[in-house]
C-alpha positions in Angstrom: -10.0 -10.6 -10.6 -9.3 -7.2 -12.1 -6.3 -5.0 -11.2 -8.3 -3.0 -8.6 -8.6 -6.2 -6.6 -4.9 -6.2 -5.9 -2.4 -4.2 -3.9 1.3 -3.7 -4.5 3.5 -6.0 -2.4 6.9 -5.3 -3.8 9.4 -5.8 -6.6 11.8 -8.5 -7.5 15.3 -7.0 -7.4 17.4 -10.0 -8.6 18.1 -13.6 -8.2 19.6 -14.7 -4.9 22.0 -17.7 -4.5 22.1 -20.6 -6.9 18.8 -22.4 -6.1 16.3 -20.1 -7.8 15.6 -17.8 -4.9 14.7 -14.1 -5.5 15.6 -11.0 -3.6 12.4 -8.9 -3.2 12.0 -5.3 -2.0 8.8 -5.4 0.0 6.8 -2.1 0.0 4.8 -2.7 3.1 5.0 -1.3 6.6 5.3 -4.5 8.5 6.9 -7.3 6.3 6.7 -9.7 9.3 2.9 -9.8 8.7 3.5 -11.6 5.5 5.7 -14.5 6.7 2.8 -17.0 6.2 2.1 -16.2 2.6 1.2 -19.2 0.5 1.3 -17.4 -2.9 1.8 -14.0 -4.6 0.8 -12.7 -7.9 3.4 -11.6 -10.4 2.6 -9.0 -13.0 3.8 -10.6 -16.3 2.9 -8.9 -19.6 0.0 -7.0 -17.9 -1.5 -10.1 -16.3 -1.2 -11.1 -12.7 -0.3 -14.8 -12.4 -0.2 -16.7 -9.1 3.0 -18.3 -7.9 3.2 -20.5 -4.9 5.9 -20.1 -2.3 8.0 -22.8 -0.7 9.8 -20.3 1.6 10.0 -16.7 2.5 12.8 -15.3 4.7 13.0 -11.7 5.9 16.2 -9.8 5.5 16.9 -6.2 6.5 15.5 -2.9 5.1 12.2 -4.6 4.0 14.0 -7.1 1.8 13.1 -10.7 1.7 14.2 -13.9 0.0 11.3 -15.7 -1.9 11.5 -19.2 -3.1 8.8 -20.3 -5.5 7.6 -23.9 -6.1 9.3 -25.5 -9.1 11.8 -22.6 -9.6 15.0 -24.3 -8.7 17.8 -22.6 -10.7 19.2 -19.2 -11.4 18.1 -19.5 -15.0 14.5 -20.2 -14.1 14.5 -17.3 -11.5 16.1 -14.7 -13.8 12.9 -14.2 -15.7 11.3 -12.7 -12.6 14.0 -9.9 -12.1 12.3 -6.5 -12.2 8.8 -7.8 -12.0 6.2 -6.5 -9.5 4.4 -8.6 -6.9 0.8 -8.2 -5.8 -1.6 -9.7 -3.3 -5.4 -9.6 -3.4 -6.8 -6.8 -1.2 -8.7 -9.5 0.7 -5.4 -10.5 2.2 -4.5 -7.1 3.6 -3.8 -7.4 7.4 -6.5 -5.8 9.5 -5.4 -2.4 10.8 -6.2 -1.2 14.3 -7.1 2.3 15.6 -7.1 5.0 13.1 -5.0 3.1 10.6 -6.2 2.8 7.0 -5.1 1.7 3.6 -4.8 4.5 1.1 -7.1 2.8 -1.5 -9.9 2.3 1.0 -10.5 6.0 2.0 -11.1 7.4 -1.5 -14.5 8.9 -1.4 -14.6 9.3 2.4 -16.0 12.5 3.8 -13.5 14.7 5.7 -14.6 16.8 8.7 -12.3 19.3 10.4 -12.8 20.2 14.0 -12.9 24.0 13.2 -14.2 24.1 9.6 -16.7 21.2 9.6 -17.2 19.2 6.4 -14.4 20.2 4.1 -15.1 17.7 1.3 -14.3 14.2 0.2 -11.0 12.3 -0.4 -10.4 12.4 -4.1 -6.9 10.7 -4.0 -3.9 10.1 -1.9 -0.7 11.8 -3.0 2.4 9.8 -2.1 5.3 12.2 -2.1 8.8 11.4 -1.0 8.5 13.6 2.2 5.0 12.7 3.2 1.6 11.4 2.0 -1.3 13.8 1.6 -5.1 13.5 1.5 -6.2 15.2 -1.7 -9.7 16.6 -0.8 -12.2 18.0 -3.2 -14.0 21.0 -1.8 -16.3 22.2 -4.6 -14.0 23.4 -7.4 -11.0 23.7 -5.0 -8.4 21.2 -3.7 -7.3 20.9 -0.1 -4.1 19.0 0.8 -3.9 17.6 4.3 -0.8 15.7 5.6 -1.5 12.1 6.7 0.0 12.3 10.2 -1.3 11.1 13.6 -1.4 14.6 14.9 -3.9 15.7 12.3 -6.0 12.5 11.7 -8.1 12.2 14.8 -10.5 9.3 13.8 -11.4 7.1 10.8 -14.9 5.6 10.7 -15.0 2.9 8.0 -18.7 2.2 8.5 -19.7 5.8 8.0 -16.9 6.5 5.5 -15.7 9.5 7.5 -12.4 10.9 8.5 -12.2 13.5 11.3 -9.2 15.8 11.4 -7.8 18.7 13.4 -5.8 20.7 10.9 -3.2 23.2 12.2 -4.5 26.8 12.3 -4.5 28.4 8.9 -3.8 25.3 6.9 -7.3 24.9 5.4 -7.7 28.7 5.0 -4.9 28.9 2.5 -7.0 26.7 0.1 -10.4 28.4 0.6 
């Protein structure tokens, strides 16, 4: 597997307790969808190595306690502090409705209800306030907020996103 075959699950914050458990900040919308994980990949020295779980307990604020097989002491667990966790993209939960994962819509065509085809998704900009579709329209860039009020439909088979941008938003870029 190469790095594009994975998505970011979270980061090990520190050890937890005295039995080799780890406190992890999960960077996913619904941590409860991950309670049945059997393994995760840890990025160590640029390589993603699988580690098998014996338990996973959710805490508050998207934090969880992970226990790995054969990691039974604080000393064994300390080497994981600060490391990032990943899962194969094949394990992403299926989204319903207009939901999409950012990595999967790169290259999708974007059509606005008033302007028609405005270009294709070049990237997703994840800003602290809000995520944006970065759309390439010829030699210009159009930024569209990723919000339910604007994203009207996502068609994965046709690789299309239909939007209804607020009046004047697209005009400022053209």
